[in-house]
N, C-alpha and C positions, 0 to 999 in steps of 0.2 A: 712856503719860500721866504728866504731870511735875505737880507740885506744890510750889510754889512755898514759902519760908520761912515757918513758922506764927507766928502771934501767939497761943502755946499757951494764955495765960489766958482769951483772948475765942473760944477752939474749943467752950466749956462751951454756947455759944446753939445750937449745931449738933442739941443731942439735943430742943431742941424744936422742930426744922425736920420736917414729912412730906415724905415723897415723895423720889426720889433728885435729882431737877433742883432743888428749892427747897436740900436739902442741898448740892448743889454750889456754889449761886450763893451761901448762906452761906457757903462754903470760901472761895471767892474772894474775897468782901468781908472775912473775917477775916484772910486771910493778909497779906503785907510786900509784894505787888506793887506796889502802887499807893506805895510807900518805892522800888520798885527803880527805879520810872518816872525818879526824879529824878536816878538817877546811873548814867543811859544812857550810852553801851554799856557794859558789866559791864566789870569790869577785867579778867578774862581775855581779851575779845574785843579790849580797847582796844591791847593790843601788836600784833593781827593786823593787815594792810593792807586798807584798806576797799577793796573794789573799784569801778570805774567804772558799774558796771549796776545799783549798789545805789538804789532809789528811796524813794518817803515809808513802802513799808510791808516792803519787803524788804531787810536789811542782809547786803551778800554780803561773807565775806570769804574772802581766801586764804588758806585756812591752813596751807597746804603745797603742794609744787613740783605744779601742777595739779590741787589739790583745793580747792573754791569751797564753802565751809559757807553754806548760804542761811538766813538767820536770820530771823525774823517775831518781834522784841524788843517788840513794841507791844500784843502779845496775853499773856493769862495762863500759856498753856502754854510762850511762847517755845519752839516748835519750830524744829527746824533739819533741812533736807534738807540732804545733801552731793552734790555733782556730782565727779564722780571722772574726770578724762579720759584718753585714751590716745591713741594716734598715729591711730586708723580708726576708733573708737566712743566713748562716754563710757556712764555708769553713773550714774542719779540715785538715790539711796537715799531713799526717802523723799520726798512730795511736798505735806509742810504739812497745813496746814488747809482749803484750800479757799476760805479767805474773796476772796484776790484771785487771779487766773491765775499760776502760777509758771513756764509754758513758755516765755512771753516774757522771763523772767529768764533761763532757760536757754538761750535762742538768742540772748543777748545776750551769753555766752560763749562758745559754741562753736556751730558747724553740724558739726558730727558728728553722727551717728544715736544716738541716746540710748536705751539700755534701763532702766526702771524695778524697780527692787528695794525692796520692803519692811522696814523692820524689824520690824513686825508691822502687824496690820489694822485698830488703834484709830481713831476715826474721825480724829484731827490727827496721821496721818502717810500717810491716803492723800485728802487731800481734793482733791488735781489729780492720782490716777490716771489719771481719764477724760480729760485730754488727752492721754495717749497712748497708743499704738499696739500699743506692745509690753513687758508689762509682765510679769515673771516671776513667780512665787508659788509657793509651799509648797502641796501638793496634800493639804490637811485639809478637814473638813467646816465646821470654824470659820471658816477661809478664805473658804469658799466662801459661809458666810451672810453673812459683812463686804460681801463684793462688790455686796450690793444697795445700798448705802449705807444713812447714817444720818439719820432724820426729825428733822425740827426738835426734837421735843419729847423726844426722847433726848440732845437736846446744847445744848438751850438754856441752860442753865446755866452757859454756857462764853462767852456772849457779850450777858450784864450789863453794865451802862456800867462797873459796876468792875472786868469785865474785861479793859479796854484804857485805857493811857495818853493821858489826855485825852478818854473816849469814844470812841465806834467810830466807825470813820474813814469820814471824808466816800464816797459812793458803795456803802456797803455796808446792807443789810436785814438788820437782826438779826431781822426778826420771821420772816424764811422762810429761814434759815441750815441748809442743811441740805451734805450731801455725797451726791455726786451715784454712780449705780452707774457698775462698771467690768467688766473682763474682762480674763483672765490669758490673755496669748496661748502661756506656755507654765510646765510646772509642773517644779521642778527638785526636788533632793534635797541634802542635807547630802554637801560635798564638791564641788558643781559648780563648774567653771572658766569665767572668762568672759574671752577674749582680746580687749584693749579695745586690742591694738597695741601692744607695748611695755612692757605693764602686765596684770599676770594677779593678779585679783581671783578667793578663793575665796568660796562662799557656805557660811555655816556657821548648821546648824541648832540652835537655841541655847533648846529651850524653857522655858518656866517662867515668865517675865512673862505670856505668850500661850502657845497651845499652838503657834502659827506664827511663832515670835518667830525672828528670823536676826541673825546679823553677816557682816560680811564682812572680810577678811583680805587686805591688799595684801603680802604676808611680805620681798618683795624690798626695798620699801622702810619696813619697820617699823612699818606702820598699821593698825590695829584698829577700825573701827567698829561701835560696840554698842548704836546703837538704845536702848531703853528698859531694856535688862539693865543698863546702866550709863551713867547721867550723874552729871553734877557737881549734885546735888541733892538733895532727899530720895527715896530709893528708893520706889516704889511698889509693893507686892505685897498688895494689897486685894480685887481685883477676882474675883469666883467663878471666871474661867477661868485664876486663877493658882493654877500647882503649887507648892508651896514645896521638894520634894524634885526636880524637875527644876529649877525654878533653882539650888537649891544643887550640883547637878552640874554645871550649865551654868558656873557660877562657878568651879568646880575646874578644868574646861576652857579657859575663859578666860586664867585664874591661869597656867597653861602656857605659852599661846602668848604671854603679858603678856612673859615671859623674853628673848623675841627682839624686843620690841616699844617703840619710840619713842616713839608717840602714840595717845591713844585720841580717838575722835571719839564722843562720844553725840547724842543726838536731843533735849535739852535744853539752855537757858541757856547753857553756855559750850562754844564750836565745836569748842574741843580742851583738853586738859589731858596734863601730864606722862604717862607708864606709870607704874604703880606703885600705883595707885589701886585697882585689881581686888586685890592684895591685902590690900589694908586693908578691903575690902569683904569680903573672904572671911574674915578674921578674926573682923569685926562679924558676920556672918552666923550662922557657927559660936556665937557665944555666944548670937546671937537663937534659935537653934533648939534652942540646950542644954535651955530652959525655964528656967534659973536666973536669968535678969535680968526684971526687972518693968519693965512700960510707964511710959515718963514721963507719959506721960496718955493718957485714954479718954476719946474720945467718939462716943455712939453704938456702933456695932459695930465703931469704927474704933481701932486701938490705936496710938499712936506710941511707937517708940522710941527712945533716941537712945544710941548704943553706942560708944565711941572715936572720936567725931565725923562718926559715920556713923547719919543720920536713917531709921528705916523706918517706913513706914506700912503697916498689915496688918490683920487680924482672927485672931481667935481660930479660926474654922475652917480659914484656910489654915496657920495654925501647927500644926495636929491632923492637917494632910495631907489635908484635904475639899479636894474642887473640885467646883464646878458644872459645867451641862450644856454641853459644849463644842459640841457639834451646832447651837446656836443663835447662835454668834457673840456679839460684845459689844463694846460702845464704848468701853469700860474705866471708863464711869460706874455699872457693876451694883454691887448693893450685897446683903449677905448676909441 
């Protein structure tokens, strides 16, 4: 779940809005997303090679050798799915919003068999899962609950007109938007290796943002795919499924890996950033968890902290170490 940069003074409007989706709609409206529409592509993506398979919805960047970052830049989440290609097969790390099919884009890049691995199962990362038959997943009640898909009422706040650059795209029905159900072909655990042929990916179970969060590491090439555990934007640690202690342990683990990493690939906004950012996040997170830093702003139950250049969106309950019922799943829009 991504939240683009805030107009903090306007966020107070949220306190007068009832209901999670109304709150999310206001959140979108009061963000700086529309301003970012005027400067696309983002500067961090502009330096990358734009692949010919790109179209009016998906912008595909060659972010490393045989790594293709499939960005949905014209919607508030700016979701990114990463296609990692080997000699014999490929992995698609996340499948996006499901606003338009992602499989034709993947097939325009490679004709190899494709395995899907999700960084976690919030709606904006599994929207295209149903298009693929081979989906690897973490074996958890949270994941299995989210496999049923997300109804329109759960995620409608993310498809209001202000959530798009220039309004909703032609051919997309905002009134019926939902994500379809999907199934896992196999369940995997931490340390599972995927041999793509000439390239080995290791699945890391990195709980915290969600119970089923994963990362992928390509140790030979120094690449770390972090999903929503880290991305180049505000860090979202608000939803009831978030566990701050697990998240802290995960960041400590990933910082150890970062020392042998060249690039980080997050799931929103910037397709790729230089390694070193996890260490910065670790330092800011420790200050957040110390209880000695005051929030920059409080909007309803959302606490916004800005610590040494890192912005966190969290809740008192999360910082107190509480976690909601993780057996019922969650879209990422849940509130305390």
